[in-house]
BAFI-3210 file (N, C-alpha, C; in Angstrom, 3 decimals, decimal comma, padded with zeros to 6 digits):
// residues 256
n [1|2|3|4|5|6|7|8|9|10|11|12|13|14|15|16|17|18|19|20|21|22|23|24|25|26|27|28|29|30|31|32|33|34|35|36|37|38|39|40|41|42|43|44|45|46|47|48|49|50|51|52|53|54|55|56|57|58|59|60|61|62|63|64|65|66|67|68|69|70|71|72|73|74|75|76|77|78|79|80|81|82|83|84|85|86|87|88|89|90|91|92|93|94|95|96|97|98|99|100|101|102|103|104|105|106|107|108|109|110|111|112|113|114|115|116|117|118|119|120|121|122|123|124|125|126|127|128|129|130|131|132|133|134|135|136|137|138|139|140|141|142|143|144|145|146|147|148|149|150|151|152|153|154|155|156|157|158|159|160|161|162|163|164|165|166|167|168|169|170|171|172|173|174|175|176|177|178|179|180|181|182|183|184|185|186|187|188|189|190|191|192|193|194|195|196|197|198|199|200|201|202|203|204|205|206|207|208|209|210|211|212|213|214|215|216|217|218|219|220|221|222|223|224|225|226|227|228|229|230|231|232|233|234|235|236|237|238|239|240|241|242|243|244|245|246|247|248|249|250|251|252|253|254|255|256]
n.u [013,216|011,485|007,067|006,188|004,605|002,209|000,739|-001,639|-003,517|-005,178|-007,215|-008,401|-010,465|-010,625|-012,661|-014,381|-013,036|-014,275|-017,245|-017,129|-016,842|-019,062|-020,849|-020,256|-020,859|-021,657|-022,905|-021,515|-018,933|-018,037|-017,139|-014,412|-013,356|-013,562|-011,443|-009,170|-008,778|-008,364|-005,973|-003,943|-004,621|-002,821|-000,436|001,550|002,598|003,841|005,353|008,865|011,324|010,158|012,454|012,794|013,453|015,159|013,277|011,555|013,050|012,822|010,551|012,029|013,772|013,063|011,939|013,676|015,484|013,578|013,481|014,032|015,444|013,911|013,359|013,821|012,250|011,039|010,775|008,807|007,498|008,250|010,174|013,725|015,673|018,538|017,328|014,735|016,472|018,273|015,879|014,234|016,466|015,885|013,149|011,271|009,324|010,534|012,337|013,822|012,871|012,171|013,350|014,809|015,391|014,369|013,369|010,083|007,754|008,438|009,430|006,493|006,281|007,938|006,625|004,035|004,690|005,572|003,082|001,695|002,789|002,552|-000,219|-000,919|-000,025|002,855|004,063|004,666|003,818|005,344|005,844|008,677|009,321|009,409|008,377|009,068|005,594|003,822|003,268|005,073|007,758|007,408|007,658|010,077|011,786|011,389|011,474|009,730|007,315|006,354|006,073|003,894|001,887|001,822|000,420|-002,083|-002,864|-003,318|-006,304|-008,128|-010,125|-011,698|-014,872|-017,441|-017,477|-014,390|-013,502|-014,061|-013,584|-010,879|-010,374|-011,425|-008,998|-006,615|-006,897|-006,663|-004,375|-002,460|-002,812|-002,175|000,086|001,164|000,202|-002,550|-006,719|-007,635|-010,796|-011,651|-011,890|-013,232|-015,759|-016,446|-016,963|-019,411|-020,855|-020,854|-022,971|-022,837|-023,332|-022,963|-024,213|-025,147|-026,631|-025,268|-023,209|-020,229|-016,606|-013,298|-012,293|-013,388|-011,930|-009,868|-008,336|-008,255|-006,338|-004,860|-003,709|-003,269|-001,325|001,404|001,903|002,086|003,991|006,280|007,028|009,796|012,852|014,588|015,024|013,139|011,126|009,019|009,177|006,625|005,322|003,755|003,080|003,616|005,994|007,572|008,055|005,513|003,139|002,779|003,045|-000,092|-001,594|-001,121|-002,925|-004,969|-005,967|-005,103|-003,674|-004,916|-004,505|-002,584|-001,925|-000,078|-000,261|-000,857]
n.v [-017,436|-018,386|-017,803|-015,279|-014,266|-013,724|-012,489|-013,769|-012,650|-013,723|-012,454|-012,063|-010,064|-007,935|-008,924|-006,317|-004,213|-005,548|-005,000|-002,029|-001,036|-002,214|-000,695|002,029|002,209|003,977|005,902|009,164|009,152|006,984|006,035|007,019|006,179|003,084|003,352|004,040|001,890|000,239|000,893|000,347|-002,119|-003,392|-001,918|-003,795|-005,322|-003,327|-002,379|-002,271|-005,329|-005,927|-005,315|-007,212|-007,107|-004,295|-002,731|-003,614|-002,702|-000,987|-002,943|-005,391|-004,724|-004,832|-006,837|-008,457|-007,668|-008,530|-011,002|-014,148|-012,727|-010,251|-007,301|-004,688|-002,886|000,764|001,716|002,376|001,420|002,669|002,538|001,905|005,362|004,915|002,867|004,326|005,850|004,425|002,979|004,764|005,745|004,617|004,384|005,890|007,773|009,010|010,784|013,649|014,675|016,978|018,245|017,520|013,460|012,356|010,467|008,417|008,854|012,186|011,639|010,567|009,812|007,061|005,538|005,331|003,326|001,534|000,780|-000,075|-002,481|-004,092|-004,846|-005,914|-007,918|-008,641|-008,228|-008,775|-007,582|-008,581|-008,516|-006,885|-006,074|-006,380|-008,948|-011,565|-012,593|-015,013|-014,483|-012,486|-014,718|-016,227|-014,590|-013,189|-015,359|-014,953|-013,589|-012,583|-014,260|-011,792|-009,810|-010,541|-011,122|-007,971|-007,139|-008,883|-007,806|-005,245|-003,666|-002,064|-004,150|-003,325|-001,873|-001,413|001,301|001,714|-000,046|000,016|002,893|002,543|000,631|002,764|004,999|003,561|003,009|005,697|006,536|004,927|005,626|007,973|010,921|013,092|014,347|012,757|013,442|013,973|015,237|014,649|011,160|011,111|012,271|010,521|008,272|009,213|009,127|006,567|005,905|006,747|009,003|011,347|011,761|013,484|013,728|014,693|015,236|012,873|014,213|015,089|015,035|012,893|010,782|010,513|009,451|006,523|006,588|007,576|005,426|003,209|004,503|004,340|001,990|001,823|004,464|003,130|001,272|000,618|002,642|004,275|006,963|007,371|008,592|010,914|012,753|014,120|014,910|012,769|010,411|007,946|005,292|003,434|000,473|000,365|001,202|-001,241|-003,176|-001,736|-003,129|-005,797|-005,948|-005,807|-006,927|-010,634|-013,045|-015,017|-016,743|-017,393|-017,293|-018,225|-016,686|-016,809]
n.w [-038,556|-036,685|-036,067|-034,170|-031,034|-028,984|-025,898|-023,957|-021,583|-018,427|-015,871|-012,540|-010,238|-007,154|-005,471|-004,525|-006,068|-008,740|-007,806|-006,625|-009,200|-010,997|-010,140|-010,279|-013,081|-015,344|-014,246|-013,641|-013,579|-013,557|-016,257|-016,389|-014,282|-014,849|-016,711|-015,790|-014,079|-015,694|-016,883|-014,531|-014,327|-016,430|-015,795|-014,203|-016,335|-017,759|-017,004|-015,267|-014,364|-010,284|-007,571|-004,873|-003,230|-002,725|-002,731|-000,839|001,264|004,056|005,030|005,872|007,226|009,381|010,272|010,338|012,456|014,617|014,090|016,189|019,515|018,538|018,531|020,556|023,399|024,323|027,677|027,703|024,982|022,612|019,887|020,245|020,363|018,573|017,025|015,783|014,091|011,822|011,252|009,850|008,281|006,122|005,197|003,293|003,454|005,067|003,519|003,293|005,559|007,447|010,043|013,785|014,390|016,620|018,181|017,995|018,115|017,488|015,099|013,463|010,525|011,104|013,382|012,135|010,246|011,788|012,972|011,341|010,217|012,493|012,440|009,724|010,663|010,761|012,191|016,063|019,188|022,101|025,312|025,835|023,685|019,977|018,246|015,814|013,925|012,688|009,734|009,398|009,570|007,492|005,325|005,404|004,846|002,385|-000,253|-001,902|-000,917|001,342|-000,017|-001,467|001,036|001,901|-000,345|-000,163|002,265|001,672|000,795|003,063|005,241|007,147|008,082|005,342|004,045|004,452|002,907|000,459|000,023|000,316|-001,888|-004,506|-003,646|-004,150|-006,832|-008,174|-007,020|-007,815|-010,536|-011,321|-011,607|-010,136|-006,838|-005,586|-005,831|-003,641|-003,691|-006,175|-005,225|-003,121|-004,507|-006,507|-004,087|-003,425|-005,654|-005,301|-003,283|-001,035|002,149|004,816|007,792|008,070|005,721|003,902|001,491|001,136|002,278|001,319|003,779|005,839|004,048|004,114|006,518|005,261|003,446|004,951|006,394|004,318|003,103|004,541|003,793|001,247|000,389|001,820|000,096|-002,089|-003,781|-001,069|-001,577|-003,254|-002,651|-000,558|002,353|001,950|-000,254|-001,293|-003,803|-005,559|-006,104|-008,360|-008,082|-005,919|-007,205|-008,822|-007,107|-006,028|-008,042|-007,478|-005,475|-006,253|-008,741|-010,705|-011,796|-013,929|-016,165|-018,640|-021,924|-024,661|-028,159|-031,511]
ca.u [012,754|009,736|007,028|006,530|003,513|001,487|000,234|-002,960|-003,562|-007,169|-007,100|-009,694|-010,427|-010,518|-014,129|-014,467|-013,039|-015,523|-018,723|-017,056|-016,706|-021,045|-022,065|-020,583|-021,104|-023,635|-022,647|-020,871|-017,434|-017,888|-016,084|-013,223|-012,482|-013,444|-010,118|-008,394|-008,724|-007,501|-004,773|-003,542|-004,834|-001,872|001,046|002,637|003,164|004,655|007,041|010,521|010,793|010,392|013,259|011,508|014,875|015,347|012,032|011,152|014,162|013,067|010,028|013,162|015,146|012,717|011,680|015,275|015,304|012,232|013,556|015,367|014,825|012,723|013,530|013,641|011,195|011,923|009,965|006,967|007,010|008,819|011,199|014,896|016,726|018,913|017,207|014,133|017,631|018,389|014,435|014,145|017,272|015,057|012,308|011,252|007,829|011,210|013,257|013,569|012,480|013,129|013,021|015,262|014,741|014,871|012,216|009,328|006,881|008,922|009,346|005,742|006,662|008,815|005,449|002,994|005,258|005,483|001,871|001,097|003,297|001,777|-001,809|-001,124|000,428|004,193|005,086|003,797|004,613|005,363|006,413|009,131|010,132|009,050|008,648|007,981|004,482|003,830|003,566|006,512|008,791|007,628|008,775|011,587|012,571|011,162|010,758|008,063|006,217|006,563|005,381|002,461|001,104|001,536|-000,894|-003,406|-003,618|-003,897|-007,277|-008,592|-011,397|-012,571|-015,952|-017,463|-017,086|-013,241|-013,321|-014,944|-012,545|-009,734|-010,362|-010,781|-007,998|-005,443|-006,817|-006,723|-003,484|-001,267|-003,010|-002,061|001,061|001,267|-000,639|-003,853|-006,614|-008,824|-011,691|-012,370|-011,739|-014,897|-016,410|-016,664|-017,690|-020,720|-021,690|-021,539|-024,323|-022,181|-023,454|-022,532|-025,211|-026,564|-027,481|-024,614|-022,162|-018,539|-016,069|-012,235|-012,293|-014,169|-011,566|-008,193|-008,078|-008,112|-005,603|-003,121|-002,777|-002,581|000,066|002,225|002,429|002,314|004,840|007,550|007,662|010,756|014,068|014,846|015,377|012,134|010,001|009,449|007,602|005,303|004,853|002,546|003,881|003,701|006,698|007,115|006,903|004,075|001,674|003,111|002,088|-001,571|-002,080|-001,041|-003,989|-006,528|-005,828|-004,692|-003,454|-005,262|-004,347|-001,432|-002,084|-000,233|-001,485|-000,111]
ca.v [-016,903|-018,789|-016,929|-014,550|-014,762|-013,006|-013,363|-013,436|-012,835|-013,752|-011,496|-012,118|-008,673|-008,027|-008,543|-004,942|-003,529|-005,123|-004,275|-000,574|-000,877|-002,525|-000,006|003,312|002,082|004,932|007,215|010,233|009,032|005,565|005,579|007,603|004,834|002,173|003,347|004,008|000,402|-000,747|001,108|-000,581|-004,164|-003,469|-001,696|-004,728|-006,031|-002,161|-002,100|-002,733|-005,939|-005,657|-005,880|-007,494|-006,841|-003,105|-001,974|-003,971|-002,807|-000,990|-003,701|-006,279|-003,886|-004,564|-007,822|-009,104|-007,752|-008,758|-011,823|-014,484|-012,492|-009,538|-005,517|-004,000|-001,092|001,768|001,261|003,594|001,171|002,506|001,764|002,895|006,312|004,731|002,171|004,452|006,710|003,055|002,670|006,436|006,365|003,438|004,438|006,927|008,544|010,059|011,460|014,903|014,664|018,480|017,748|016,306|012,707|011,754|009,875|007,903|010,542|012,761|010,668|010,004|008,389|005,786|005,185|004,923|002,221|000,088|000,976|-001,354|-003,888|-004,782|-004,214|-007,155|-009,456|-009,210|-008,437|-008,409|-007,120|-009,588|-007,768|-005,312|-006,282|-006,902|-010,544|-011,832|-012,707|-016,415|-014,336|-012,089|-015,066|-015,820|-012,905|-012,966|-016,698|-015,430|-011,698|-012,570|-014,328|-010,679|-008,775|-011,452|-010,837|-006,952|-006,987|-009,492|-007,421|-003,500|-003,377|-002,199|-004,806|-002,440|-000,882|-001,474|002,685|002,156|-000,960|001,085|004,159|002,281|000,529|004,535|005,944|002,696|003,126|006,681|006,990|004,110|006,171|009,456|011,012|014,093|014,295|011,848|014,007|013,415|015,091|013,180|010,427|011,379|012,021|008,619|007,230|009,601|008,408|005,329|006,537|007,204|010,288|011,403|010,998|014,541|013,123|015,757|014,340|012,603|014,591|014,700|014,736|011,395|009,401|010,476|008,100|005,030|007,152|007,195|003,574|003,080|005,124|003,676|001,132|002,101|005,014|002,878|000,466|001,355|002,848|005,198|008,292|007,616|009,285|012,137|012,535|015,088|014,910|011,267|010,036|006,282|005,212|002,805|-000,682|000,529|000,868|-002,646|-003,472|-001,912|-003,897|-006,688|-005,967|-005,584|-008,265|-011,669|-013,356|-017,143|-017,715|-016,818|-018,478|-017,734|-016,648|-016,373]
ca.w [-037,779|-035,766|-036,021|-032,741|-030,295|-027,549|-024,226|-023,703|-020,145|-017,898|-014,283|-011,505|-010,606|-006,365|-005,439|-003,790|-007,504|-008,873|-007,033|-007,541|-010,731|-011,185|-009,073|-010,361|-014,606|-016,296|-013,129|-014,278|-013,157|-014,586|-017,487|-015,811|-013,280|-015,322|-018,002|-014,597|-013,147|-016,739|-016,320|-013,325|-014,861|-016,943|-015,003|-014,010|-017,382|-018,794|-015,840|-015,373|-012,776|-009,460|-007,118|-004,063|-001,799|-002,608|-002,561|000,350|002,553|005,474|005,726|006,270|008,134|011,078|010,287|010,774|013,568|015,469|014,603|017,348|020,856|019,103|018,704|022,052|022,648|025,673|028,765|027,058|023,901|021,680|019,229|020,871|019,313|017,297|015,318|014,553|013,022|010,938|009,915|008,972|006,494|004,941|004,989|001,458|003,616|006,029|002,688|003,064|007,020|007,922|011,892|014,311|014,119|018,051|018,517|017,139|018,475|016,561|013,780|012,604|009,895|011,567|014,157|011,573|009,975|012,800|013,858|010,281|009,994|013,542|011,865|009,153|011,212|010,255|013,980|016,711|020,680|023,248|026,435|025,531|022,498|018,699|017,380|014,340|013,559|011,417|008,653|008,939|009,257|005,943|004,926|006,231|003,951|001,519|-000,198|-003,271|-000,263|001,981|-001,408|-001,828|001,858|001,522|-001,563|-000,039|002,835|001,270|000,516|004,093|005,879|008,099|007,334|003,902|003,461|004,688|001,649|-001,213|-000,019|-000,171|-003,629|-004,953|-003,292|-004,544|-008,281|-007,648|-006,831|-009,150|-012,232|-010,764|-011,511|-009,265|-005,672|-005,558|-005,865|-002,566|-003,779|-006,652|-004,521|-002,275|-004,907|-006,375|-003,152|-003,189|-006,598|-004,811|-003,232|000,638|002,663|006,331|009,767|007,906|004,656|002,608|000,848|001,718|001,721|001,580|005,493|005,889|003,588|004,700|007,468|004,340|002,862|005,639|006,676|003,219|002,568|005,583|003,467|000,132|000,469|001,836|-000,883|-003,258|-003,162|-000,184|-001,865|-004,310|-001,970|000,610|003,814|002,425|-001,710|-001,071|-005,027|-005,769|-006,699|-009,602|-007,574|-005,521|-008,344|-009,375|-005,542|-005,805|-009,018|-007,023|-004,366|-007,299|-009,921|-010,246|-012,878|-013,283|-017,206|-019,951|-023,259|-025,604|-029,015|-032,447]
c.u [011,495|009,099|006,078|004,580|003,583|001,177|-000,672|-003,477|-004,877|-006,941|-008,170|-009,437|-011,061|-011,948|-014,916|-014,239|-014,389|-017,259|-018,774|-017,393|-018,704|-021,258|-021,166|-020,956|-022,459|-023,496|-021,405|-018,883|-016,903|-017,488|-014,072|-012,291|-012,268|-011,575|-008,950|-007,698|-007,772|-006,650|-003,877|-003,255|-003,567|-000,478|002,015|003,360|004,111|005,678|007,614|009,873|010,884|011,919|013,083|012,688|015,040|013,989|011,224|012,359|013,835|011,785|010,857|014,063|014,312|012,220|013,402|015,452|014,523|012,696|014,768|014,319|014,133|013,534|012,879|012,752|011,960|010,403|008,465|006,816|007,175|010,444|012,951|015,479|017,318|018,217|015,567|015,265|017,661|017,135|014,492|014,869|017,019|014,273|011,666|009,482|008,948|012,067|012,501|013,411|012,877|013,259|013,893|015,168|015,646|014,375|011,185|008,419|007,435|009,274|008,222|005,707|006,542|007,320|004,506|003,204|005,397|004,097|001,769|001,941|002,798|000,711|-001,944|-000,269|001,804|004,994|004,123|004,877|004,139|006,452|006,916|009,846|009,276|009,270|007,808|006,848|004,561|004,100|004,990|007,392|008,602|008,069|009,647|012,729|012,525|010,377|010,016|006,959|005,555|005,912|003,860|001,534|001,194|000,228|-001,735|-003,541|-003,894|-004,903|-007,991|-009,451|-011,275|-014,646|-015,987|-017,031|-015,132|-012,940|-013,070|-013,595|-011,120|-009,061|-010,380|-009,842|-006,444|-005,764|-006,272|-005,278|-002,053|-001,832|-003,102|-000,130|002,092|000,536|-002,143|-004,936|-007,820|-010,084|-012,586|-012,624|-013,034|-016,227|-017,797|-017,369|-018,979|-021,188|-021,779|-022,684|-023,415|-022,642|-022,934|-024,118|-026,127|-027,053|-026,426|-023,669|-020,584|-018,058|-014,450|-012,069|-011,732|-012,831|-009,788|-007,419|-007,020|-006,603|-003,746|-002,667|-002,319|-001,186|001,323|002,514|003,033|003,801|006,633|007,863|008,599|012,087|013,390|014,700|014,188|011,094|010,223|008,554|006,446|004,144|003,525|002,294|004,225|004,893|006,323|006,784|006,036|003,082|001,896|002,407|000,505|-001,770|-002,136|-002,179|-004,647|-006,511|-004,625|-004,818|-003,975|-005,032|-002,828|-001,357|-001,253|-000,470|-000,430|000,096]
c.v [-017,688|-017,517|-015,627|-014,660|-013,782|-013,611|-013,133|-013,500|-012,213|-012,889|-011,604|-010,692|-008,853|-007,810|-007,194|-004,533|-003,849|-004,846|-002,765|-000,671|-000,864|-000,855|001,721|003,028|002,778|005,676|008,313|010,741|008,072|005,418|006,011|006,792|004,113|001,802|003,606|002,230|-000,349|-000,612|000,053|-001,766|-003,883|-003,182|-002,915|-005,494|-004,969|-002,123|-002,816|-003,682|-005,338|-006,195|-006,081|-006,745|-005,327|-002,674|-002,382|-003,527|-002,022|-002,334|-005,000|-005,678|-004,663|-006,470|-008,754|-008,602|-007,980|-010,294|-012,511|-013,527|-011,025|-007,668|-005,125|-003,109|-000,579|000,929|002,015|002,435|001,454|002,537|003,278|003,497|006,009|004,167|003,094|005,669|005,766|003,095|003,861|006,551|005,155|003,996|005,653|007,905|009,564|010,833|012,588|015,214|016,337|018,467|017,195|014,839|012,209|010,540|008,929|008,730|011,582|012,559|010,096|009,267|006,839|005,212|004,960|003,814|000,944|-000,052|-000,818|-002,248|-005,163|-005,343|-005,278|-007,864|-009,492|-009,254|-007,891|-007,814|-008,239|-008,501|-006,840|-005,218|-006,473|-008,130|-010,853|-012,703|-014,255|-015,730|-013,571|-013,069|-015,898|-015,179|-012,778|-013,847|-016,176|-013,660|-011,883|-012,709|-012,907|-009,932|-009,309|-011,050|-009,432|-006,484|-007,745|-008,298|-005,651|-002,955|-003,296|-003,389|-004,902|-002,385|-001,210|-000,036|002,019|001,075|-000,287|002,026|003,992|001,673|001,617|004,993|004,907|002,915|004,489|007,166|005,985|004,764|007,842|009,959|012,132|013,575|013,636|012,894|013,893|013,780|014,819|012,170|010,430|011,363|011,320|008,047|008,230|009,204|007,250|005,094|006,875|008,596|010,122|011,435|012,350|014,676|014,234|015,054|013,998|013,317|014,711|014,226|013,279|010,773|009,544|009,719|007,542|005,795|006,859|006,612|003,114|003,426|005,112|002,567|000,979|003,080|004,504|001,442|001,066|001,924|004,105|006,386|008,291|008,320|010,723|012,236|013,644|014,759|013,560|010,897|008,695|006,155|003,594|001,286|-000,341|000,160|-000,187|-003,739|-003,015|-003,064|-005,297|-007,410|-006,615|-006,772|-009,554|-012,698|-014,778|-017,627|-016,571|-017,735|-017,737|-017,533|-016,194|-015,558]
c.w [-037,248|-035,651|-034,053|-032,512|-029,027|-027,104|-024,380|-022,193|-019,524|-016,756|-013,488|-010,357|-008,690|-006,149|-005,062|-005,454|-008,547|-008,751|-007,508|-008,624|-011,498|-010,927|-009,744|-012,178|-014,561|-015,494|-014,275|-014,233|-013,533|-015,073|-017,132|-015,364|-013,624|-015,938|-016,792|-014,145|-014,332|-016,873|-015,174|-013,600|-015,257|-016,532|-014,796|-014,847|-018,182|-017,980|-015,682|-014,312|-011,828|-008,900|-005,514|-002,887|-001,217|-002,498|-001,451|001,598|003,629|006,233|006,277|007,456|009,889|011,489|010,801|011,906|014,568|015,385|015,487|018,656|020,304|019,152|019,549|021,706|024,161|026,453|028,604|025,968|022,407|020,937|020,385|019,363|018,362|016,078|014,527|013,280|012,141|010,643|008,984|007,960|005,678|004,438|004,012|001,960|004,629|005,222|002,801|004,553|007,176|009,864|011,990|014,783|015,837|018,837|017,951|016,615|017,789|015,600|013,415|011,737|010,200|012,702|013,572|010,925|010,738|013,249|012,203|009,999|011,264|013,238|010,846|009,460|010,697|011,327|015,081|018,435|021,594|024,313|025,874|024,140|021,469|018,209|015,839|014,370|012,320|010,006|008,187|009,011|008,260|004,795|004,582|005,131|002,929|000,163|-001,370|-002,168|001,037|001,168|-001,209|000,047|001,759|000,664|-000,944|001,060|002,417|001,131|002,663|004,177|006,623|007,637|006,236|003,421|003,102|002,856|000,657|-001,093|-000,354|-001,677|-004,579|-005,038|-004,199|-006,361|-009,504|-007,996|-007,518|-010,254|-011,752|-010,955|-010,870|-007,608|-006,002|-005,160|-004,915|-002,817|-004,659|-005,690|-003,691|-003,280|-005,592|-005,290|-003,274|-004,130|-006,318|-004,145|-001,144|000,446|003,861|006,574|008,727|006,922|003,855|002,044|001,248|000,981|001,942|002,881|005,907|005,000|003,965|005,502|006,857|004,037|004,110|006,164|005,319|002,650|003,495|005,357|001,435|-000,311|001,218|000,738|-001,720|-002,690|-001,873|-000,276|-003,058|-003,769|-000,779|001,101|003,090|000,798|-001,857|-003,009|-004,788|-006,365|-007,704|-009,042|-006,416|-006,476|-008,921|-007,785|-005,438|-007,206|-008,727|-006,193|-005,257|-008,556|-009,744|-011,469|-012,858|-014,535|-018,161|-020,980|-024,102|-027,023|-030,044|-033,495]
res [m|g|a|a|t|r|r|r|i|m|q|r|l|h|p|a|l|t|d|v|l|n|r|l|d|g|t|s|v|g|r|e|f|k|e|r|a|v|d|v|s|l|s|r|y|l|a|a|p|i|d|y|g|t|s|l|a|a|f|r|w|v|l|e|r|a|d|g|d|g|l|r|l|t|a|s|g|y|l|k|p|a|d|v|k|a|l|a|a|l|l|p|t|m|h|g|w|p|f|t|i|s|s|e|v|r|a|n|p|v|l|y|f|r|d|y|l|k|a|v|g|l|v|r|k|y|k|s|s|l|r|l|a|r|a|g|r|v|g|l|a|d|d|a|a|l|w|r|h|l|a|d|t|l|v|p|n|g|s|e|l|e|a|e|a|g|i|v|i|l|v|h|a|a|t|t|e|g|k|i|d|m|e|a|v|a|g|t|l|s|e|l|g|w|r|l|g|t|g|d|k|i|t|s|y|e|v|y|p|v|w|n|r|l|w|a|a|l|g|n|v|g|d|p|d|s|g|h|y|f|t|r|i|l|s|a|p|a|r|v|l|v|h|d|a|l|f|e|e|i|g|d|n|p|v|q]
***
């Protein structure tokens, strides 16, 4: 029997994560946050292989129908009721929805999901339909490319506060078994020096909009039955997507 080998994996951190880790070093939350980041860095290698097709079923549903002549919208610019119901059945964030699904405005997770796909450049609105954008066309042809696009666009690219809030939320969400502690997220941002205009510390109220945006993506990665409209707990594939957003493998050397 030949000698066993181990892998020495080298990874590049997202620049915003590197900055957050450096600035938290020596603070009251620095050690815990670093430990969480390490857990995220290992998550892909400890997880079961990802079935991209199953994990991205809702994304693919929209892209497939946005191909060609596009996904027709109502005169008011919303998905048609039949399409809302069909898409809702594939969205983990709609699992357990207690209300009648009759339109997008009465099924907010569907509306937020469609808006997210447009925001990250997978679809575009053209006249009275949704059409594939360039990235959407690439993703439709290759599930792995779609996964990579979602990872590459996961960290918010708006203001510096949004980017850093996104980093902290992603690390906490991917390393929390239950609901994410948004007060802990806000406390970490305060340790990073963020303050309100009044000089008061950041609260969970200020960071929830960032979490809402991230949830429109992460909450819908996985089997439709893996989520729930209320709990906001990441599926196993969604945790791997966070890894892929924050870490890039740049080396893989066998070690005897």
